[in-house]
N, CA, C and O of each residue as an XYZ file, in Angstrom:
888
protein
N      -2.228     16.894     29.086
C      -3.091     15.928     28.398
C      -2.596     14.523     28.690
O      -1.402     14.249     28.574
N      -3.501     13.632     29.068
C      -3.086     12.283     29.430
C      -2.723     11.473     28.210
O      -3.088     11.811     27.084
N      -1.983     10.375     28.454
C      -1.601      9.487     27.348
C      -2.831      8.881     26.706
O      -2.869      8.689     25.491
N      -3.852      8.573     27.523
C      -5.085      7.973     26.988
C      -5.780      8.952     26.061
O      -6.243      8.585     24.981
N      -5.850     10.237     26.509
C      -6.497     11.256     25.673
C      -5.727     11.462     24.384
O      -6.321     11.600     23.314
N      -4.402     11.484     24.483
C      -3.577     11.642     23.284
C      -3.800     10.501     22.299
O      -3.957     10.732     21.100
N      -3.814      9.276     22.803
C      -4.048      8.118     21.934
C      -5.411      8.199     21.286
O      -5.576      7.872     20.111
N      -6.412      8.648     22.082
C      -7.764      8.762     21.529
C      -7.801      9.792     20.416
O      -8.435      9.576     19.383
N      -7.118     10.915     20.626
C      -7.091     11.959     19.600
C      -6.410     11.482     18.324
O      -6.829     11.833     17.221
N      -5.351     10.674     18.477
C      -4.677     10.111     17.303
C      -5.624      9.217     16.534
O      -5.693      9.287     15.307
N      -6.362      8.368     17.254
C      -7.325      7.476     16.603
C      -8.371      8.281     15.845
O      -8.710      7.960     14.706
N      -8.882      9.337     16.488
C      -9.897     10.167     15.842
C      -9.334     10.798     14.576
O     -10.017     10.871     13.553
N      -8.080     11.257     14.648
C      -7.453     11.876     13.473
C      -7.330     10.889     12.329
O      -7.573     11.234     11.173
N      -6.948      9.649     12.656
C      -6.824      8.613     11.622
C      -8.143      8.407     10.921
O      -8.197      8.384      9.691
N      -9.209      8.257     11.684
C     -10.503      7.966     11.056
C     -11.084      9.186     10.362
O     -11.853      9.043      9.411
N     -10.732     10.390     10.818
C     -11.148     11.594     10.105
C     -10.522     11.640      8.725
O     -11.182     11.977      7.741
N      -9.217     11.292      8.658
C      -8.529     11.264      7.362
C      -9.145     10.222      6.443
O      -9.394     10.484      5.266
N      -9.391      9.017      7.003
C      -9.964      7.954      6.184
C     -11.359      8.318      5.723
O     -11.732      8.028      4.586
N     -12.150      8.961      6.604
C     -13.506      9.356      6.217
C     -13.468     10.387      5.106
O     -14.298     10.361      4.198
N     -12.494     11.303      5.178
C     -12.357     12.306      4.126
C     -12.060     11.650      2.791
O     -12.565     12.072      1.750
N     -11.230     10.606      2.832
C     -10.930      9.863      1.603
C     -12.183      9.213      1.043
O     -12.400      9.215     -0.169
N     -13.016      8.651      1.928
C     -14.173      7.888      1.475
C     -15.212      8.757      0.784
O     -15.965      8.264     -0.055
N     -15.268     10.061      1.127
C     -16.255     10.924      0.494
C     -15.682     11.658     -0.714
O     -16.383     12.438     -1.360
N     -14.442     11.416     -1.011
C     -13.831     12.052     -2.182
C     -14.390     11.450     -3.463
O     -14.638     10.246     -3.530
N     -14.585     12.267     -4.461
C     -15.117     11.778     -5.720
C     -14.145     10.878     -6.452
O     -12.995     10.718     -6.044
N     -14.624     10.286     -7.549
C     -13.784      9.363     -8.320
C     -12.598     10.100     -8.908
O     -12.746     11.185     -9.472
N     -11.411      9.503     -8.774
C     -10.163     10.070     -9.300
C      -9.674      9.173    -10.427
O      -9.720      7.947    -10.324
N      -9.212      9.787    -11.488
C      -8.642      8.980    -12.577
C      -7.166      8.798    -12.318
O      -6.447      9.744    -11.999
N      -6.729      7.555    -12.463
C      -5.390      7.195    -12.022
C      -4.461      6.868    -13.192
O      -4.893      6.334    -14.214
N      -3.154      7.205    -13.019
C      -2.061      6.746    -13.872
C      -1.127      5.945    -13.001
O      -1.306      5.894    -11.784
N      -0.122      5.309    -13.606
C       0.775      4.504    -12.792
C       1.993      5.291    -12.355
O       2.313      5.297    -11.166
N       2.683      5.952    -13.264
C       3.894      6.667    -12.885
C       3.834      8.095    -13.395
O       3.546      8.342    -14.566
N       4.111      9.033    -12.495
C       4.192     10.425    -12.919
C       5.592     10.728    -13.447
O       5.755     11.477    -14.411
N       6.585     10.145    -12.811
C       7.969     10.493    -13.144
C       8.532      9.641    -14.268
O       9.221     10.160    -15.146
N       8.257      8.357    -14.259
C       8.882      7.450    -15.221
C       8.149      7.382    -16.549
O       8.769      7.185    -17.594
N       6.843      7.543    -16.515
C       6.015      7.585    -17.715
C       6.326      6.469    -18.709
O       6.644      6.763    -19.862
N       6.247      5.202    -18.308
C       6.417      4.115    -19.256
C       5.208      4.015    -20.174
O       4.151      4.576    -19.886
N       5.370      3.296    -21.285
C       4.256      3.130    -22.203
C       3.095      2.472    -21.479
O       3.296      1.477    -20.783
N       1.861      3.010    -21.627
C       0.728      2.466    -20.885
C       0.327      1.096    -21.399
O       0.565      0.754    -22.558
N      -0.278      0.327    -20.527
C      -0.860     -0.941    -20.916
C      -2.352     -0.858    -20.721
O      -2.835     -0.071    -19.908
N      -3.087     -1.667    -21.462
C      -4.538     -1.643    -21.360
C      -4.963     -2.089    -19.972
O      -4.426     -3.066    -19.450
N      -5.936     -1.378    -19.351
C      -6.395     -1.793    -18.032
C      -7.061     -3.154    -18.094
O      -7.639     -3.531    -19.113
N      -6.975     -3.888    -16.990
C      -7.587     -5.210    -16.951
C      -9.095     -5.078    -17.026
O      -9.683     -4.227    -16.358
N      -9.717     -5.911    -17.832
C     -11.167     -5.972    -17.832
C     -11.613     -6.536    -16.499
O     -10.886     -7.296    -15.861
N     -12.824     -6.156    -16.077
C     -13.316     -6.610    -14.781
C     -13.262     -8.126    -14.673
O     -12.947     -8.667    -13.613
N     -13.571     -8.815    -15.775
C     -13.581    -10.277    -15.746
C     -12.188    -10.855    -15.563
O     -12.035    -11.968    -15.061
N     -11.164    -10.094    -15.973
C      -9.786    -10.579    -15.888
C      -9.078    -10.119    -14.618
O      -7.999    -10.617    -14.296
N      -9.671     -9.179    -13.899
C      -9.022     -8.629    -12.719
C      -8.924     -9.678    -11.619
O      -9.819    -10.504    -11.437
N      -7.822     -9.623    -10.899
C      -7.612    -10.538     -9.777
C      -7.321     -9.718     -8.529
O      -6.486     -8.815     -8.548
N      -8.010    -10.037     -7.454
C      -7.787     -9.334     -6.202
C      -6.428     -9.695     -5.611
O      -5.743     -8.843     -5.045
N      -6.047    -10.952     -5.743
C      -4.748    -11.423     -5.274
C      -4.111    -12.250     -6.374
O      -4.725    -13.181     -6.896
N      -2.888    -11.912     -6.722
C      -2.146    -12.685     -7.721
C      -1.050    -13.499     -7.037
O      -0.743    -13.300     -5.862
N      -0.476    -14.410     -7.797
C       0.576    -15.270     -7.226
C       1.736    -14.449     -6.672
O       2.354    -14.836     -5.680
N       2.036    -13.305     -7.318
C       3.181    -12.505     -6.887
C       2.789    -11.366     -5.946
O       3.626    -10.522     -5.625
N       1.538    -11.328     -5.501
C       1.129    -10.285     -4.554
C       1.880    -10.454     -3.234
O       2.212    -11.569     -2.830
N       2.138     -9.339     -2.579
C       2.932     -9.377     -1.354
C       2.060     -9.742     -0.156
O       1.236     -8.948      0.300
N       2.260    -10.953      0.338
C       1.556    -11.436      1.524
C       2.437    -11.138      2.733
O       3.542    -11.667      2.848
N       1.944    -10.292      3.631
C       2.775     -9.858      4.750
C       2.454    -10.618      6.038
O       3.066    -10.363      7.075
N       1.516    -11.534      5.980
C       1.330    -12.523      7.046
C       1.138    -13.883      6.379
O       0.688    -13.969      5.237
N       1.482    -14.938      7.103
C       1.393    -16.294      6.556
C       0.792    -17.233      7.601
O       1.508    -18.033      8.204
N      -0.530    -17.137      7.818
C      -1.146    -17.995      8.830
C      -1.067    -19.469      8.447
O      -1.188    -19.829      7.276
N      -0.863    -20.308      9.451
C      -0.818    -21.751      9.197
C      -2.153    -22.232      8.660
O      -2.206    -23.077      7.766
N      -3.229    -21.688      9.209
C      -4.577    -21.989      8.728
C      -5.253    -20.678      8.406
O      -5.585    -19.904      9.304
N      -5.457    -20.426      7.130
C      -6.027    -19.150      6.700
C      -7.536    -19.163      6.847
O      -8.219    -20.041      6.320
N      -8.051    -18.166      7.577
C      -9.494    -18.008      7.737
C     -10.061    -16.977      6.764
O     -11.223    -17.054      6.367
N      -9.214    -16.005      6.386
C      -9.671    -14.927      5.515
C      -8.466    -14.223      4.918
O      -7.328    -14.465      5.319
N      -8.734    -13.335      3.938
C      -7.703    -12.500      3.336
C      -8.133    -11.042      3.426
O      -9.276    -10.703      3.119
N      -7.208    -10.178      3.850
C      -7.426     -8.737      3.855
C      -6.439     -8.125      2.876
O      -5.228     -8.193      3.086
N      -6.950     -7.532      1.815
C      -6.113     -6.951      0.771
C      -6.168     -5.438      0.883
O      -7.248     -4.852      0.959
N      -5.000     -4.806      0.894
C      -4.918     -3.346      0.950
C      -4.228     -2.817     -0.295
O      -3.096     -3.196     -0.598
N      -4.922     -1.933     -1.019
C      -4.302     -1.187     -2.109
C      -3.754      0.107     -1.498
O      -4.495      0.862     -0.869
N      -2.449      0.360     -1.686
C      -1.835      1.485     -0.991
C      -0.874      2.272     -1.863
O      -0.404      1.813     -2.904
N      -0.606      3.481     -1.385
C       0.306      4.421     -2.037
C       1.235      4.921     -0.939
O       0.769      5.451      0.070
N       2.544      4.760     -1.121
C       3.495      5.116     -0.073
C       3.623      6.614      0.148
O       4.205      7.041      1.145
N       3.088      7.426     -0.769
C       3.094      8.873     -0.582
C       1.766      9.384     -0.032
O       1.612     10.578      0.225
N       0.820      8.486      0.145
C      -0.519      8.846      0.615
C      -0.503      9.072      2.126
O      -0.116      8.178      2.878
N      -0.915     10.251      2.576
C      -0.930     10.561      4.000
C      -1.934      9.690      4.754
O      -1.696      9.317      5.903
N      -3.056      9.365      4.109
C      -4.042      8.500      4.755
C      -3.486      7.105      4.967
O      -3.760      6.480      5.992
N      -2.705      6.602      4.009
C      -2.076      5.286      4.171
C      -1.100      5.311      5.338
O      -1.054      4.375      6.137
N      -0.320      6.386      5.434
C       0.633      6.497      6.538
C      -0.105      6.595      7.872
O       0.320      5.993      8.858
N      -1.204      7.349      7.910
C      -1.957      7.503      9.143
C      -2.570      6.187      9.596
O      -2.673      5.916     10.793
N      -2.979      5.367      8.621
C      -3.607      4.084      8.945
C      -2.597      3.002      9.291
O      -2.961      1.985      9.882
N      -1.333      3.205      8.933
C      -0.340      2.145      9.055
C      -0.161      1.626     10.485
O      -0.065      0.412     10.658
N      -0.112      2.473     11.519
C       0.032      1.921     12.876
C      -1.117      0.984     13.251
O      -0.898     -0.056     13.871
N      -2.326      1.355     12.877
C      -3.468      0.475     13.155
C      -3.360     -0.819     12.371
O      -3.620     -1.894     12.913
N      -2.975     -0.732     11.093
C      -2.829     -1.943     10.278
C      -1.782     -2.866     10.897
O      -1.953     -4.085     10.904
N      -0.705     -2.291     11.413
C       0.321     -3.112     12.055
C      -0.227     -3.788     13.311
O       0.093     -4.945     13.581
N      -1.046     -3.074     14.075
C      -1.692     -3.678     15.239
C      -2.562     -4.855     14.822
O      -2.514     -5.927     15.426
N      -3.346     -4.640     13.793
C      -4.261     -5.684     13.336
C      -3.496     -6.896     12.815
O      -3.933     -8.034     12.986
N      -2.352     -6.648     12.177
C      -1.503     -7.767     11.733
C      -1.066     -8.611     12.916
O      -1.073     -9.840     12.848
N      -0.682     -7.946     14.007
C      -0.249     -8.680     15.193
C      -1.393     -9.478     15.803
O      -1.191    -10.592     16.286
N      -2.585     -8.913     15.782
C      -3.738     -9.554     16.415
C      -4.340    -10.674     15.572
O      -4.786    -11.691     16.104
N      -4.350    -10.481     14.255
C      -5.078    -11.408     13.388
C      -4.200    -12.143     12.379
O      -4.686    -12.982     11.620
N      -2.917    -11.829     12.373
C      -2.029    -12.401     11.357
C      -1.883    -13.905     11.416
O      -1.430    -14.521     10.451
N      -2.261    -14.512     12.544
C      -2.195    -15.974     12.645
C      -3.415    -16.645     12.032
O      -3.470    -17.871     11.932
N      -4.406    -15.833     11.615
C      -5.627    -16.380     11.026
C      -5.999    -15.725      9.693
O      -6.683    -16.322      8.862
N      -5.534    -14.482      9.506
C      -5.883    -13.731      8.297
C      -4.607    -13.418      7.517
O      -3.613    -12.971      8.089
N      -4.645    -13.656      6.212
C      -3.530    -13.280      5.345
C      -3.701    -11.821      4.941
O      -4.683    -11.459      4.294
N      -2.736    -10.984      5.328
C      -2.729     -9.581      4.939
C      -1.925     -9.463      3.641
O      -0.797     -9.950      3.554
N      -2.511     -8.818      2.644
C      -1.902     -8.712      1.316
C      -1.795     -7.236      0.937
O      -2.759     -6.484      1.085
N      -0.640     -6.826      0.455
C      -0.438     -5.461     -0.036
C      -0.386     -5.452     -1.559
O       0.212     -6.325     -2.187
N      -1.035     -4.435     -2.134
C      -0.922     -4.218     -3.570
C      -0.650     -2.749     -3.835
O      -1.144     -1.874     -3.124
N       0.142     -2.488     -4.867
C       0.536     -1.123     -5.188
C      -0.608     -0.360     -5.853
O      -1.345     -0.907     -6.674
N      -0.742      0.923     -5.479
C      -1.713      1.777     -6.163
C      -1.242      3.238     -6.117
O      -1.896      4.080     -5.501
N      -0.104      3.541     -6.770
C       0.402      4.924     -6.777
C      -0.569      5.871     -7.479
O      -1.086      5.566     -8.554
N      -0.803      7.014     -6.859
C      -1.750      7.992     -7.383
C      -1.040      9.065     -8.204
O       0.080      9.452     -7.870
N      -1.670      9.548     -9.269
C      -1.007     10.514    -10.144
C      -0.777     11.870     -9.505
O       0.096     12.617     -9.947
N      -1.539     12.205     -8.478
C      -1.347     13.471     -7.810
C      -0.115     13.510     -6.927
O       0.249     14.566     -6.409
N       0.529     12.365     -6.754
C       1.738     12.265     -5.944
C       2.930     12.039     -6.869
O       3.065     10.970     -7.465
N       3.774     13.025     -6.985
C       4.838     12.994     -7.993
C       5.810     11.841     -7.804
O       6.399     11.371     -8.778
N       5.993     11.373     -6.571
C       6.979     10.322     -6.314
C       6.375      8.994     -5.884
O       7.094      8.098     -5.441
N       5.059      8.864     -6.011
C       4.432      7.607     -5.574
C       4.836      6.443     -6.463
O       5.052      5.334     -5.973
N       4.940      6.683     -7.768
C       5.388      5.617     -8.661
C       6.836      5.251     -8.416
O       7.205      4.077     -8.441
N       7.664      6.276     -8.176
C       9.074      6.034     -7.884
C       9.232      5.253     -6.590
O      10.090      4.377     -6.482
N       8.387      5.580     -5.598
C       8.423      4.855     -4.326
C       8.038      3.397     -4.518
O       8.667      2.505     -3.949
N       7.015      3.156     -5.313
C       6.593      1.777     -5.572
C       7.713      0.991     -6.251
O       7.932     -0.177     -5.928
N       8.418      1.616     -7.180
C       9.542      0.952     -7.835
C      10.624      0.594     -6.820
O      11.196     -0.495     -6.872
N      10.904      1.517     -5.895
C      11.934      1.267     -4.884
C      11.537      0.102     -3.985
O      12.366     -0.745     -3.652
N      10.268      0.065     -3.597
C       9.805     -1.019     -2.725
C       9.843     -2.358     -3.461
O      10.258     -3.370     -2.897
N       9.412     -2.357     -4.709
C       9.415     -3.623     -5.458
C      10.844     -4.104     -5.704
O      11.112     -5.304     -5.656
N      11.759     -3.173     -5.967
C      13.162     -3.569     -6.139
C      13.703     -4.177     -4.846
O      14.443     -5.160     -4.885
N      13.337     -3.597     -3.704
C      13.751     -4.159     -2.418
C      13.097     -5.517     -2.183
O      13.715     -6.427     -1.631
N      11.859     -5.640     -2.600
C      11.141     -6.912     -2.429
C      11.845     -8.040     -3.158
O      11.830     -9.185     -2.704
N      12.455     -7.725     -4.272
C      13.144     -8.755     -5.046
C      14.415     -9.230     -4.354
O      15.047    -10.194     -4.785
N      14.782     -8.541     -3.277
C      15.889     -9.008     -2.439
C      15.394     -9.370     -1.040
O      16.171     -9.403     -0.086
N      14.098     -9.639     -0.930
C      13.529    -10.095      0.329
C      13.317     -9.019      1.370
O      13.201     -9.327      2.556
N      13.262     -7.736      0.948
C      13.154     -6.643      1.913
C      11.925     -5.767      1.636
O      11.980     -4.546      1.784
N      10.821     -6.402      1.233
C       9.606     -5.620      0.952
C       9.152     -4.832      2.172
O       9.022     -3.610      2.107
N       8.908     -5.520      3.284
C       8.351     -4.863      4.463
C       9.293     -3.817      5.038
O       8.845     -2.777      5.520
N      10.584     -4.081      4.990
C      11.550     -3.127      5.535
C      11.561     -1.829      4.735
O      11.602     -0.744      5.314
N      11.526     -1.937      3.394
C      11.530     -0.726      2.579
C      10.195      0.005      2.688
O      10.164      1.234      2.743
N       9.099     -0.738      2.721
C       7.787     -0.102      2.878
C       7.728      0.682      4.184
O       7.248      1.816      4.210
N       8.214      0.081      5.265
C       8.202      0.749      6.562
C       9.078      2.002      6.544
O       8.712      3.027      7.119
N      10.229      1.918      5.884
C      11.146      3.059      5.829
C      10.519      4.223      5.077
O      10.664      5.376      5.482
N       9.822      3.926      3.981
C       9.192      4.992      3.206
C       8.067      5.657      3.993
O       7.935      6.881      3.965
N       7.264      4.873      4.686
C       6.207      5.470      5.501
C       6.805      6.316      6.627
O       6.332      7.418      6.903
N       7.840      5.796      7.268
C       8.486      6.517      8.361
C       9.003      7.876      7.900
O       8.851      8.878      8.598
N       9.618      7.900      6.714
C      10.255      9.114      6.208
C       9.338      9.938      5.311
O       9.784     10.933      4.738
N       8.085      9.560      5.174
C       7.188     10.256      4.244
C       7.143     11.768      4.459
O       7.108     12.500      3.470
N       7.143     12.280      5.700
C       7.144     13.745      5.857
C       8.353     14.419      5.222
O       8.292     15.601      4.880
N       9.443     13.687      5.061
C      10.660     14.244      4.457
C      10.550     14.321      2.941
O      10.984     15.297      2.329
N       9.963     13.278      2.332
C       9.986     13.228      0.869
C       8.625     13.425      0.216
O       8.554     13.733     -0.974
N       7.550     13.255      0.968
C       6.220     13.368      0.386
C       5.919     14.777     -0.094
O       6.413     15.756      0.465
N       5.107     14.868     -1.129
C       4.673     16.143     -1.699
C       5.799     16.933     -2.352
O       5.622     18.105     -2.684
N       6.954     16.304     -2.541
C       8.043     16.948     -3.281
C       7.795     16.776     -4.783
O       7.356     15.714     -5.224
N       8.071     17.796     -5.547
C       7.833     17.723     -6.982
C       9.039     17.203     -7.760
O       8.888     16.716     -8.881
N      10.234     17.300     -7.177
C      11.408     16.757     -7.840
C      11.573     15.287     -7.455
O      11.092     14.858     -6.406
N      12.243     14.533     -8.291
C      12.396     13.098     -8.061
C      13.138     12.813     -6.765
O      14.155     13.434     -6.458
N      12.605     11.864     -6.019
C      13.224     11.422     -4.770
C      13.938     10.079     -4.938
O      14.239      9.407     -3.952
N      14.208      9.694     -6.177
C      14.831      8.396     -6.447
C      16.179      8.260     -5.736
O      16.502      7.191     -5.219
N      16.958      9.331     -5.709
C      18.277      9.262     -5.059
C      18.123      9.035     -3.554
O      18.898      8.287     -2.957
N      17.124      9.680     -2.938
C      16.875      9.469     -1.513
C      16.451      8.030     -1.252
O      16.920      7.403     -0.302
N      15.569      7.510     -2.088
C      15.118      6.128     -1.911
C      16.299      5.157     -2.040
O      16.345      4.111     -1.393
N      17.248      5.543     -2.898
C      18.431      4.684     -3.064
C      19.241      4.640     -1.766
O      19.836      3.612     -1.442
N      19.267      5.749     -1.024
C      19.985      5.727      0.252
C      19.291      4.804      1.251
O      19.949      4.176      2.080
N      17.955      4.722      1.170
C      17.239      3.784      2.040
C      17.614      2.345      1.684
O      17.764      1.494      2.560
N      17.763      2.092      0.380
C      18.175      0.756     -0.053
C      19.570      0.421      0.484
O      19.840     -0.713      0.881
N      20.443      1.424      0.488
C      21.789      1.213      1.034
C      21.719      0.918      2.530
O      22.453      0.066      3.032
N      20.837      1.624      3.246
C      20.660      1.370      4.680
C      20.244     -0.080      4.943
O      20.628     -0.681      5.947
N      19.456     -0.620      4.025
C      18.980     -1.997      4.167
C      20.005     -3.015      3.674
O      19.753     -4.220      3.677
N      21.156     -2.515      3.255
C      22.259     -3.360      2.795
C      21.862     -4.233      1.599
O      22.217     -5.409      1.512
N      21.126     -3.623      0.699
C      20.782     -4.333     -0.529
C      21.982     -4.364     -1.471
O      22.896     -3.547     -1.366
N      21.957     -5.315     -2.385
C      22.917     -5.341     -3.486
C      22.527     -4.186     -4.413
O      21.518     -4.269     -5.114
N      23.314     -3.119     -4.419
C      22.898     -1.910     -5.118
C      22.924     -2.045     -6.632
O      22.131     -1.395     -7.313
N      23.806     -2.863     -7.175
C      23.775     -3.109     -8.615
C      22.467     -3.775     -9.003
O      21.849     -3.416    -10.005
N      22.051     -4.747     -8.204
C      20.788     -5.426     -8.476
C      19.614     -4.485     -8.270
O      18.660     -4.498     -9.047
N      19.680     -3.672     -7.228
C      18.620     -2.693     -6.960
C      18.449     -1.754     -8.153
O      17.333     -1.556     -8.632
N      19.544     -1.180     -8.630
C      19.470     -0.252     -9.765
C      18.884     -0.938    -11.002
O      18.082     -0.352    -11.731
N      19.295     -2.176    -11.223
C      18.775     -2.929    -12.365
C      17.279     -3.140    -12.242
O      16.540     -2.978    -13.213
N      16.832     -3.504    -11.041
C      15.417     -3.808    -10.842
C      14.551     -2.552    -10.900
O      13.435     -2.596    -11.419
N      15.049     -1.439    -10.374
C      14.295     -0.187    -10.447
C      14.042      0.218    -11.903
O      12.971      0.720    -12.243
N      15.039     -0.008    -12.748
C      14.938      0.405    -14.156
C      14.239     -0.622    -15.036
O      13.883     -0.310    -16.172
N      14.035     -1.831    -14.540
C      13.533     -2.920    -15.377
C      12.073     -2.719    -15.776
O      11.245     -2.328    -14.953
N      11.771     -2.984    -17.018
C      10.393     -2.925    -17.494
C       9.518     -3.921    -16.734
O       8.340     -3.658    -16.491
N      10.084     -5.040    -16.367
C       9.332     -6.054    -15.619
C       8.835     -5.503    -14.284
O       7.720     -5.810    -13.863
N       9.647     -4.698    -13.623
C       9.253     -4.102    -12.353
C       8.119     -3.109    -12.564
O       7.146     -3.103    -11.810
N       8.242     -2.277    -13.578
C       7.188     -1.309    -13.883
C       5.884     -2.015    -14.244
O       4.806     -1.595    -13.823
N       5.988     -3.083    -15.019
C       4.801     -3.830    -15.417
C       4.124     -4.475    -14.210
O       2.898     -4.567    -14.147
N       4.935     -4.918    -13.258
C       4.400     -5.511    -12.021
C       3.483     -4.525    -11.303
O       2.425     -4.907    -10.803
N       3.887     -3.266    -11.252
C       3.100     -2.244    -10.574
C       1.906     -1.828    -11.422
O       0.818     -1.605    -10.892
N       2.099     -1.721    -12.732
C       0.969     -1.423    -13.618
C      -0.144     -2.452    -13.453
O      -1.327     -2.113    -13.460
N       0.254     -3.705    -13.306
C      -0.742     -4.780    -13.190
C      -1.577     -4.617    -11.919
O      -2.790     -4.831    -11.932
N      -0.918     -4.237    -10.821
C      -1.670     -3.992     -9.589
C      -2.671     -2.860     -9.784
O      -3.824     -2.965     -9.367
N      -2.229     -1.780    -10.415
C      -3.111     -0.634    -10.640
C      -4.280     -1.028    -11.542
O      -5.423     -0.660    -11.271
N      -4.000     -1.769    -12.607
C      -5.062     -2.195    -13.522
C      -6.084     -3.061    -12.797
O      -7.288     -2.893    -12.990
N      -5.617     -3.980    -11.969
C      -6.543     -4.809    -11.190
C      -7.378     -3.934    -10.261
O      -8.593     -4.102    -10.162
N      -6.717     -2.999     -9.581
C      -7.439     -2.139     -8.652
C      -8.518     -1.328     -9.341
O      -9.643     -1.243     -8.848
N      -8.191     -0.737    -10.467
C      -9.178      0.053    -11.198
C     -10.364     -0.793    -11.600
O     -11.512     -0.368    -11.468
N     -10.087     -2.011    -12.100
C     -11.161     -2.907    -12.533
C     -12.029     -3.355    -11.362
O     -13.209     -3.660    -11.533
N     -11.431     -3.391    -10.169
C     -12.164     -3.829     -8.977
C     -12.855     -2.682     -8.251
O     -13.495     -2.892     -7.220
N     -12.729     -1.478     -8.782
C     -13.440     -0.347     -8.205
C     -12.661      0.470     -7.201
O     -13.255      1.243     -6.448
N     -11.348      0.323     -7.166
C     -10.531      1.138     -6.268
C     -10.479      2.562     -6.814
O     -10.168      2.773     -7.987
N     -10.786      3.539     -5.958
C     -10.781      4.937     -6.387
C      -9.905      5.814     -5.516
O      -9.931      7.037     -5.655
N      -9.136      5.226     -4.629
C      -8.239      5.982     -3.766
C      -7.560      5.039     -2.799
O      -7.797      3.831     -2.822
N      -6.717      5.592     -1.954
C      -5.980      4.755     -1.012
C      -6.093      5.332      0.394
O      -6.207      6.548      0.552
N      -6.062      4.480      1.419
C      -6.025      3.016      1.317
C      -7.420      2.454      1.041
O      -8.418      2.973      1.542
N      -7.478      1.400      0.247
C      -8.721      0.661      0.021
C      -8.502     -0.775      0.456
O      -7.519     -1.411      0.077
N      -9.434     -1.279      1.258
C      -9.335     -2.629      1.806
C     -10.440     -3.523      1.243
O     -11.580     -3.098      1.060
N     -10.066     -4.768      0.976
C     -11.020     -5.806      0.601
C     -10.874     -6.942      1.603
O      -9.764     -7.415      1.849
N     -11.974     -7.377      2.174
C     -11.965     -8.508      3.092
C     -12.724     -9.652      2.442
O     -13.927     -9.557      2.201
N     -12.009    -10.734      2.160
C     -12.590    -11.885      1.470
C     -13.359    -11.468      0.219
O     -14.467    -11.937     -0.040
N     -12.738    -10.574     -0.547
C     -13.288    -10.164     -1.836
C     -14.276     -9.025     -1.778
O     -14.691     -8.526     -2.824
N     -14.670     -8.594     -0.586
C     -15.655     -7.520     -0.456
C     -14.953     -6.213     -0.120
O     -14.192     -6.130      0.844
N     -15.221     -5.194     -0.931
C     -14.647     -3.876     -0.691
C     -15.274     -3.273      0.559
O     -16.498     -3.225      0.689
N     -14.424     -2.812      1.480
C     -14.910     -2.317      2.759
C     -15.151     -0.807      2.731
O     -14.384     -0.053      2.133
N     -16.218     -0.390      3.380
C     -16.459      1.009      3.696
C     -16.320      1.133      5.202
O     -17.182      0.662      5.944
N     -15.261      1.753      5.656
C     -14.910      1.758      7.079
C     -15.312      3.075      7.728
O     -15.075      4.155      7.189
N     -15.928      2.954      8.901
C     -16.376      4.123      9.640
C     -15.673      4.308     10.974
O     -15.642      5.414     11.513
N     -15.105      3.229     11.512
C     -14.455      3.325     12.809
C     -13.497      2.162     12.998
O     -13.585      1.148     12.305
N     -12.579      2.320     13.948
C     -11.671      1.234     14.279
C     -12.442      0.040     14.832
O     -12.131     -1.109     14.517
N     -13.453      0.319     15.659
C     -14.245     -0.762     16.252
C     -14.925     -1.595     15.168
O     -14.971     -2.822     15.253
N     -15.449     -0.919     14.155
C     -16.102     -1.640     13.053
C     -15.094     -2.504     12.309
O     -15.380     -3.650     11.963
N     -13.902     -1.942     12.061
C     -12.854     -2.676     11.352
C     -12.499     -3.951     12.128
O     -12.426     -5.037     11.554
N     -12.282     -3.802     13.433
C     -11.936     -4.961     14.260
C     -13.057     -6.001     14.269
O     -12.798     -7.204     14.233
N     -14.285     -5.534     14.316
C     -15.399     -6.478     14.335
C     -15.468     -7.282     13.053
O     -15.730     -8.484     13.076
N     -15.229     -6.608     11.926
C     -15.225     -7.310     10.644
C     -14.147     -8.380     10.615
O     -14.374     -9.487     10.126
N     -12.963     -8.044     11.145
C     -11.881     -9.026     11.167
C     -12.177    -10.144     12.171
O     -11.881    -11.311     11.917
N     -12.755     -9.780     13.295
C     -13.170    -10.797     14.275
C     -14.089    -11.817     13.628
O     -13.889    -13.024     13.760
N     -15.097    -11.319     12.928
C     -16.090    -12.201     12.306
C     -15.431    -13.082     11.247
O     -15.734    -14.271     11.144
N     -14.524    -12.492     10.458
C     -13.880    -13.245      9.382
C     -12.908    -14.290      9.912
O     -12.690    -15.320      9.275
N     -12.322    -14.025     11.084
C     -11.265    -14.900     11.616
C     -11.821    -16.074     12.396
O     -11.047    -16.927     12.832
N     -13.101    -16.155     12.588
C     -13.680    -17.257     13.377
C     -13.627    -18.571     12.617
O     -14.069    -19.599     13.129
């Protein structure tokens, strides 16, 4: 099988996974399966914000033409499958489009909330993208596990040479949990029903192909 055919098959697999997500019915979401902090009231639609001051902007164009917001779950196989394409698009459009990540851990994933806590704790030491990439890379190792993977995530933090006392403090902090709850509440109010969900300049996207995705970004970046 040629490299071109292999690449084409990978692309088809990615969009098959995303299409399967798009036809899935509405799912009711919680924030943490493992930590189970006291719930907070979901944001009313009028109060929901697509991008907040503390949202993770993973590109910083000198002149912003548009914003692409992704609600994601680090245990979501569709998010992992889409990640190589998203990274390509960041390279192509990151000088004109601000790419924004927001947390949306799903209740069907036992460690998605724990993963979000690990990433946010790393973010507080300037290592958001590095920890996010590590979790996606290692997802086949820890995904779909029913026991807590917090200890494994801590080893990833050590690999990134984080201050581990600070990491442990931030993982356990109510402020960190509330940060993720707020993303989920905004997503629910904005109509997010699964991951990955993309918004381009405030409009929720229904994606059918890579070509369509690129065209939308092309149009927005002009």
